[in-house]
TIFI-157046 format. One record per residue (C-alpha): residue number from 1; residue in one letter; x, y, z. Coordinates in nm, 4 decimals, decimal comma. Example, Ala and Ser with C-alpha at 12.3 -4.5 7.8 and 13.67 -1.06 7.14 Angstrom:
BEGIN
(pt 1 "a" (1,2300 -0,4500 0,7800))
(pt 2 "s" (1,3670 -0,1060 0,7140))
This chain:
BEGIN
(pt 1 "x" (4,3723 -0,1973 -6,0953))
(pt 2 "x" (4,0006 -0,2325 -6,1612))
(pt 3 "x" (3,7546 -0,1663 -5,8821))
(pt 4 "x" (3,6114 -0,4630 -5,6928))
(pt 5 "x" (3,2342 -0,4675 -5,6439))
(pt 6 "x" (3,0532 -0,7108 -5,4146))
(pt 7 "x" (2,6907 -0,8064 -5,4804))
(pt 8 "x" (2,4936 -0,9574 -5,1916))
(pt 9 "x" (2,1694 -1,0886 -5,3428))
(pt 10 "x" (1,9926 -1,4161 -5,2664))
(pt 11 "x" (1,8223 -1,4607 -5,6051))
(pt 12 "x" (2,0817 -1,6287 -5,8263))
(pt 13 "x" (1,9471 -1,5151 -6,1641))
(pt 14 "x" (1,9307 -1,1500 -6,0571))
(pt 15 "x" (2,2701 -1,1689 -5,8873))
(pt 16 "x" (2,4440 -1,3138 -6,1919))
(pt 17 "x" (2,2703 -1,0749 -6,4303))
(pt 18 "x" (2,4055 -0,7757 -6,2386))
(pt 19 "x" (2,7462 -0,9413 -6,2116))
(pt 20 "x" (2,7678 -1,0018 -6,5878))
(pt 21 "x" (2,6804 -0,6400 -6,6642))
(pt 22 "x" (2,9374 -0,5023 -6,4204))
(pt 23 "x" (3,2106 -0,7379 -6,5418))
(pt 24 "x" (3,1405 -0,6166 -6,8947))
(pt 25 "x" (3,2033 -0,2645 -6,7613))
(pt 26 "x" (3,5516 -0,3707 -6,6478))
(pt 27 "x" (3,4840 -0,4223 -6,2760))
(pt 28 "x" (3,5926 -0,7229 -6,0725))
(pt 29 "x" (3,2801 -0,8718 -5,9149))
(pt 30 "x" (3,2288 -1,0944 -5,6113))
(pt 31 "x" (2,8850 -1,2439 -5,5504))
(pt 32 "x" (2,7263 -1,3674 -5,2293))
(pt 33 "x" (2,3885 -1,5286 -5,1653))
(pt 34 "x" (2,3622 -1,4523 -4,7930))
(pt 35 "x" (2,4952 -1,2384 -4,5101))
(pt 36 "x" (2,7092 -1,5126 -4,3568))
(pt 37 "x" (2,9209 -1,5779 -4,6673))
(pt 38 "x" (2,9558 -1,2053 -4,7355))
(pt 39 "x" (3,0635 -1,1362 -4,3766))
(pt 40 "x" (3,3327 -1,4042 -4,3939))
(pt 41 "x" (3,4745 -1,2580 -4,7141))
(pt 42 "x" (3,4539 -0,8935 -4,6000))
(pt 43 "x" (3,6339 -0,9787 -4,2754))
(pt 44 "x" (3,9363 -1,0783 -4,4856))
(pt 45 "x" (3,9155 -0,7931 -4,7388))
(pt 46 "x" (3,6672 -0,5181 -4,8126))
(pt 47 "x" (3,5653 -0,4557 -5,1742))
(pt 48 "x" (3,5635 -0,1036 -5,3214))
(pt 49 "x" (3,1794 -0,0922 -5,3329))
(pt 50 "x" (2,8951 -0,3111 -5,2047))
(pt 51 "x" (2,5508 -0,3641 -5,3577))
(pt 52 "x" (2,3056 -0,5058 -5,1036))
(pt 53 "x" (1,9587 -0,6502 -5,1183))
(pt 54 "x" (1,7661 -0,6062 -4,7914))
(pt 55 "x" (1,5992 -0,9458 -4,7618))
(pt 56 "x" (1,8620 -1,2209 -4,7699))
(pt 57 "x" (1,7313 -1,5790 -4,7634))
(pt 58 "x" (1,5636 -1,6252 -4,4232))
(pt 59 "x" (1,6692 -1,2840 -4,2933))
(pt 60 "x" (1,4012 -1,0241 -4,3684))
(pt 61 "x" (1,6376 -0,7355 -4,2844))
(pt 62 "x" (1,9694 -0,9144 -4,3399))
(pt 63 "x" (2,0955 -0,6393 -4,5711))
(pt 64 "x" (2,0301 -0,3730 -4,3069))
(pt 65 "x" (2,2272 -0,5750 -4,0520))
(pt 66 "x" (2,5138 -0,6209 -4,2965))
(pt 67 "x" (2,5186 -0,2493 -4,3823))
(pt 68 "x" (2,5408 -0,1531 -4,0143))
(pt 69 "x" (2,8267 -0,3968 -3,9618))
(pt 70 "x" (3,0121 -0,2683 -4,2701))
(pt 71 "x" (2,9849 0,0871 -4,1380))
(pt 72 "x" (3,1671 -0,0204 -3,8212))
(pt 73 "x" (3,4538 -0,1327 -4,0458))
(pt 74 "x" (3,4575 0,1648 -4,2818))
(pt 75 "x" (3,2808 0,5006 -4,2850))
(pt 76 "x" (3,3733 0,5639 -4,6490))
(pt 77 "x" (3,2986 0,2316 -4,8228))
(pt 78 "x" (3,0325 0,3081 -5,0896))
(pt 79 "x" (2,7165 0,1043 -5,0190))
(pt 80 "x" (2,4101 0,0846 -5,2442))
(pt 81 "x" (2,0842 -0,0837 -5,1502))
(pt 82 "x" (1,9232 -0,2446 -5,4555))
(pt 83 "x" (1,5894 -0,3874 -5,3535))
(pt 84 "x" (1,2284 -0,4472 -5,4492))
(pt 85 "x" (1,1154 -0,2718 -5,1283))
(pt 86 "x" (1,0218 0,0778 -5,2429))
(pt 87 "x" (0,8412 0,2212 -4,9410))
(pt 88 "x" (0,9537 0,5307 -4,7518))
(pt 89 "x" (1,0201 0,3464 -4,4251))
(pt 90 "x" (1,2766 0,1141 -4,5804))
(pt 91 "x" (1,4287 0,3932 -4,7896))
(pt 92 "x" (1,4768 0,6180 -4,4873))
(pt 93 "x" (1,6055 0,3273 -4,2768))
(pt 94 "x" (1,8593 0,2298 -4,5426))
(pt 95 "x" (1,9954 0,5805 -4,5766))
(pt 96 "x" (1,9978 0,6434 -4,2010))
(pt 97 "x" (2,2092 0,3379 -4,1257))
(pt 98 "x" (2,4708 0,4538 -4,3718))
(pt 99 "x" (2,3920 0,3575 -4,7313))
(pt 100 "x" (2,5114 0,6034 -4,9946))
(pt 101 "x" (2,2241 0,5288 -5,2289))
(pt 102 "x" (1,8920 0,3420 -5,2230))
(pt 103 "x" (1,7663 0,2093 -5,5565))
(pt 104 "x" (1,4811 -0,0197 -5,6516))
(pt 105 "x" (1,5137 -0,3184 -5,8832))
(pt 106 "x" (1,3071 -0,1604 -6,1573))
(pt 107 "x" (1,6035 0,0674 -6,2275))
(pt 108 "x" (1,7589 0,0148 -6,5710))
(pt 109 "x" (2,1046 -0,1382 -6,5908))
(pt 110 "x" (2,2553 0,1734 -6,7587))
(pt 111 "x" (2,1097 0,3827 -6,4755))
(pt 112 "x" (2,2557 0,1463 -6,2139))
(pt 113 "x" (2,6029 0,1516 -6,3693))
(pt 114 "x" (2,5853 0,5330 -6,3915))
(pt 115 "x" (2,5101 0,5555 -6,0168))
(pt 116 "x" (2,8023 0,3220 -5,9405))
(pt 117 "x" (3,0347 0,5308 -6,1576))
(pt 118 "x" (2,9148 0,8466 -5,9792))
(pt 119 "x" (3,0007 0,6986 -5,6385))
(pt 120 "x" (3,3478 0,6031 -5,7581))
(pt 121 "x" (3,3986 0,9521 -5,9077))
(pt 122 "x" (3,3057 1,1105 -5,5760))
(pt 123 "x" (3,5370 0,8766 -5,3861))
(pt 124 "x" (3,8254 0,9569 -5,6223))
(pt 125 "x" (3,7498 1,3314 -5,6114))
(pt 126 "x" (3,7560 1,3333 -5,2298))
(pt 127 "x" (4,1181 1,2194 -5,2494))
(pt 128 "x" (4,2109 1,5152 -5,4698))
(pt 129 "x" (4,2719 1,8773 -5,3626))
(pt 130 "x" (3,9706 2,0917 -5,4349))
(pt 131 "x" (3,9798 2,3465 -5,7206))
(pt 132 "x" (3,8194 2,6888 -5,6633))
(pt 133 "x" (3,6307 2,6854 -5,9934))
(pt 134 "x" (3,4294 2,3874 -5,8689))
(pt 135 "x" (3,3177 2,5630 -5,5503))
(pt 136 "x" (2,9753 2,7287 -5,5145))
(pt 137 "x" (2,9581 2,9616 -5,2131))
(pt 138 "x" (2,6213 3,0996 -5,1113))
(pt 139 "x" (2,6240 3,2724 -4,7731))
(pt 140 "x" (2,6752 2,9908 -4,5177))
(pt 141 "x" (2,6513 2,7214 -4,7864))
(pt 142 "x" (2,9471 2,5727 -4,9715))
(pt 143 "x" (2,9076 2,3156 -5,2494))
(pt 144 "x" (3,2083 2,1439 -5,4025))
(pt 145 "x" (3,0834 2,0032 -5,7321))
(pt 146 "x" (3,4098 1,8218 -5,8061))
(pt 147 "x" (3,4160 1,6397 -5,4732))
(pt 148 "x" (3,0331 1,6254 -5,4472))
(pt 149 "x" (3,0308 1,7617 -5,0931))
(pt 150 "x" (2,8065 2,0123 -4,9150))
(pt 151 "x" (2,8992 2,2183 -4,6078))
(pt 152 "x" (2,6857 2,4489 -4,3963))
(pt 153 "x" (2,8576 2,6903 -4,1548))
(pt 154 "x" (3,1806 2,5112 -4,2589))
(pt 155 "x" (3,0434 2,1790 -4,1249))
(pt 156 "x" (3,0256 1,8971 -4,3852))
(pt 157 "x" (2,6869 1,7314 -4,4349))
(pt 158 "x" (2,6618 1,3527 -4,4494))
(pt 159 "x" (2,4780 1,3560 -4,7811))
(pt 160 "x" (2,3900 1,1009 -5,0492))
(pt 161 "x" (2,4480 1,1572 -5,4196))
(pt 162 "x" (2,0768 1,2124 -5,4842))
(pt 163 "x" (2,0590 1,4649 -5,2002))
(pt 164 "x" (2,3734 1,6377 -5,3289))
(pt 165 "x" (2,2230 1,6993 -5,6734))
(pt 166 "x" (1,8976 1,8222 -5,5197))
(pt 167 "x" (2,0775 2,0774 -5,3016))
(pt 168 "x" (2,2913 2,1801 -5,5990))
(pt 169 "x" (1,9837 2,2200 -5,8225))
(pt 170 "x" (1,8147 2,4446 -5,5665))
(pt 171 "x" (2,1157 2,6494 -5,4599))
(pt 172 "x" (2,2611 2,7297 -5,8015))
(pt 173 "x" (1,9528 2,9442 -5,8734))
(pt 174 "x" (1,8547 3,0908 -5,5348))
(pt 175 "x" (1,5101 3,2444 -5,5223))
(pt 176 "x" (1,3793 3,0422 -5,8186))
(pt 177 "x" (1,1330 2,7572 -5,7768))
(pt 178 "x" (1,2368 2,4090 -5,8886))
(pt 179 "x" (0,9522 2,1694 -5,9605))
(pt 180 "x" (0,9691 1,8094 -5,8437))
(pt 181 "x" (1,0181 1,7009 -6,2063))
(pt 182 "x" (1,3148 1,9380 -6,2428))
(pt 183 "x" (1,4670 1,8025 -5,9218))
(pt 184 "x" (1,4232 1,4478 -6,0533))
(pt 185 "x" (1,5875 1,5390 -6,3826))
(pt 186 "x" (1,8842 1,7108 -6,2213))
(pt 187 "x" (1,9287 1,4323 -5,9660))
(pt 188 "x" (1,8973 1,1681 -6,2379))
(pt 189 "x" (1,6323 0,9729 -6,0501))
(pt 190 "x" (1,2854 0,8639 -6,1556))
(pt 191 "x" (1,0518 0,8359 -5,8598))
(pt 192 "x" (0,7092 0,9549 -5,7535))
(pt 193 "x" (0,6446 1,2972 -5,6014))
(pt 194 "x" (0,6154 1,1622 -5,2476))
(pt 195 "x" (0,9699 1,0236 -5,2664))
(pt 196 "x" (1,0999 1,3660 -5,3703))
(pt 197 "x" (0,9177 1,5106 -5,0686))
(pt 198 "x" (1,0873 1,2514 -4,8452))
(pt 199 "x" (1,4292 1,3420 -4,9864))
(pt 200 "x" (1,3667 1,7114 -4,9157))
(pt 201 "x" (1,2597 1,6323 -4,5582))
(pt 202 "x" (1,5805 1,4376 -4,4991))
(pt 203 "x" (1,7918 1,7147 -4,6512))
(pt 204 "x" (1,6286 1,9744 -4,4228))
(pt 205 "x" (1,6919 1,7533 -4,1178))
(pt 206 "x" (2,0593 1,7246 -4,2069))
(pt 207 "x" (2,0956 2,1023 -4,2240))
(pt 208 "x" (1,8942 2,1521 -3,9038))
(pt 209 "x" (2,1163 1,8991 -3,7271))
(pt 210 "x" (2,3977 2,1495 -3,7850))
(pt 211 "x" (2,1935 2,4690 -3,7476))
(pt 212 "x" (1,8598 2,4752 -3,5633))
(pt 213 "x" (1,7715 2,8060 -3,7363))
(pt 214 "x" (1,8141 2,6681 -4,0916))
(pt 215 "x" (1,5183 2,7655 -4,3120))
(pt 216 "x" (1,6658 2,8159 -4,6620))
(pt 217 "x" (1,4611 2,5435 -4,8358))
(pt 218 "x" (1,1075 2,6723 -4,8839))
(pt 219 "x" (0,8144 2,4613 -4,9989))
(pt 220 "x" (0,6192 2,6490 -5,2654))
(pt 221 "x" (0,2834 2,4732 -5,2529))
(pt 222 "x" (0,1649 2,3347 -5,5842))
(pt 223 "x" (0,4922 2,4250 -5,7539))
(pt 224 "x" (0,8006 2,2768 -5,5852))
(pt 225 "x" (1,0870 2,4043 -5,3731))
(pt 226 "x" (1,3056 2,7131 -5,3575))
(pt 227 "x" (1,6424 2,7924 -5,1965))
(pt 228 "x" (1,6175 3,1266 -5,0198))
(pt 229 "x" (1,9031 3,3568 -4,9287))
(pt 230 "x" (1,8756 3,6836 -4,7368))
(pt 231 "x" (1,8481 3,8727 -5,0698))
(pt 232 "x" (1,6004 3,6310 -5,2290))
(pt 233 "x" (1,3904 3,6395 -4,9110))
(pt 234 "x" (1,3680 4,0176 -4,9503))
(pt 235 "x" (1,2777 3,9812 -5,3199))
(pt 236 "x" (1,0131 3,7201 -5,2420))
(pt 237 "x" (0,8684 3,9481 -4,9745))
(pt 238 "x" (0,8483 4,2394 -5,2197))
(pt 239 "x" (0,6949 4,0144 -5,4872))
(pt 240 "x" (0,4383 3,8844 -5,2396))
(pt 241 "x" (0,3522 4,2375 -5,1332))
(pt 242 "x" (0,3012 4,3495 -5,4936))
(pt 243 "x" (0,0911 4,0417 -5,5635))
(pt 244 "x" (-0,1181 4,1087 -5,2538))
(pt 245 "x" (-0,1827 4,4674 -5,3648))
(pt 246 "x" (-0,2852 4,3489 -5,7100))
């Protein structure tokens, strides 16, 4: 059975353009112009994934309201915000209230369909038993690449796909600096540097929510970010000492 995707978007031309592309990819697609019609349909049956605009007709934050309501019905339903609003406040708000991804409308259609496919892969992988060869263990950190999950001190993080790939990019080479461009490439996103900084801040907060002493993600000013372990911390200290002496 093909996956059912719901698009809630008040601009008809944009809505139908997305719908045509997704139908061509083999998905079943439902379209809604406002929160009221979407709510009525979702009350009867939830789709497998929802794409939401934030502003819906007369409701400036109608998509936010709908996302919050959907999260009361399902904690696992994949939700993507697709909007023209590209500021940090809206991005953080969208992710905090439970969206799995936050994309802007300048994203290409192949990029959008790739993000949708990634969410479905993660959902399917979570239903499968985990294989050891897909697990990266690094001290208190565990990353399951197959299931796209991250745990710290054995506690799972509530993490988006973009955040997952950023943590994976940093942790697979502990002690080495990753530039913002490298993090963008490995996370398959194309944003400005300040948005990368915002993602890192949110990732740190999610770790600190579990462990107040968490300090593994270091900002290397002018260069990027580095994942530090106990060993890499010692190496960095030695390197700094040598550099200081020179």
